[in-house]
N, C-alpha and C positions, 0 to 999 in steps of 0.2 A: 586416807581415813577422815571424821571429822566426828566431833564429839565436843563437849563443855569440860574445861581444865576447872574443876574442881576447884585445887588447891590454888587458886590464883585469881580466880572470878569472872574468866575470857567465857564468854561462849563463841560457840561456832568457830571454833580450831580446824583445821587443816593440818595433815601429814602424813609424808610418802614414806612406803616399807619397800622395799625392791630385795629380793631373796632369789639364792641360787644353787641350784646342787647339783654336782656330778659324782657320778660311780659307776660303780662297773655289778652286774649280777651274773653269778651260775648258777644251774638250775640241773637237775637229775628226777627222772622220772623212778619213782620205787615201782618195787612189786606187785604193791596192790592197790595200784591206779594214781596215787597222788603223787607230787611233784613239789621234791625239797629245793625248798632257796638258800642262798646267800649273796646278800645285797652288802657291801660297804663303798664307801665315797666320805665326799669332804661339802659341807655347806657354810652359807655365808649369807648373812639379813646387814641389810645397811637401815637404820630408821635417821628420816630427815624430819628437820621442823616439829619436835615432839611436844616442842612446850610456846605458846602463845606469847610471853614476857621474851622472848629472845628465839637465834633459832638454833639448839640444841641438834646432834649430832650423835648417833650410834652404831657403833658396830661390831656385830657380832660373826667369829669364827670356829669349827669344830666340825669334828668327828664321829662319822657312823657308822653302823653295823648291825645289819638284820640276818635273822633265822629263823625259817618258816616252812611250813608244810601245808600247799596248797590241793583241794580236791576239788 
């Protein structure tokens, strides 16, 4: 990504984002013809060089769960 760091006055900074998601999904066909699904897993994000004044790094990690119906 790129842009301007408004707080520090630096122009044209760049930084990178790495994202990974691992999980499982189960689905079941309903009598109405729709499909119900459930998903669960983990997700991690890593931001590198998010400030022009230094080389800050930020990592995020979490779990997710999704339940839905698809027609």
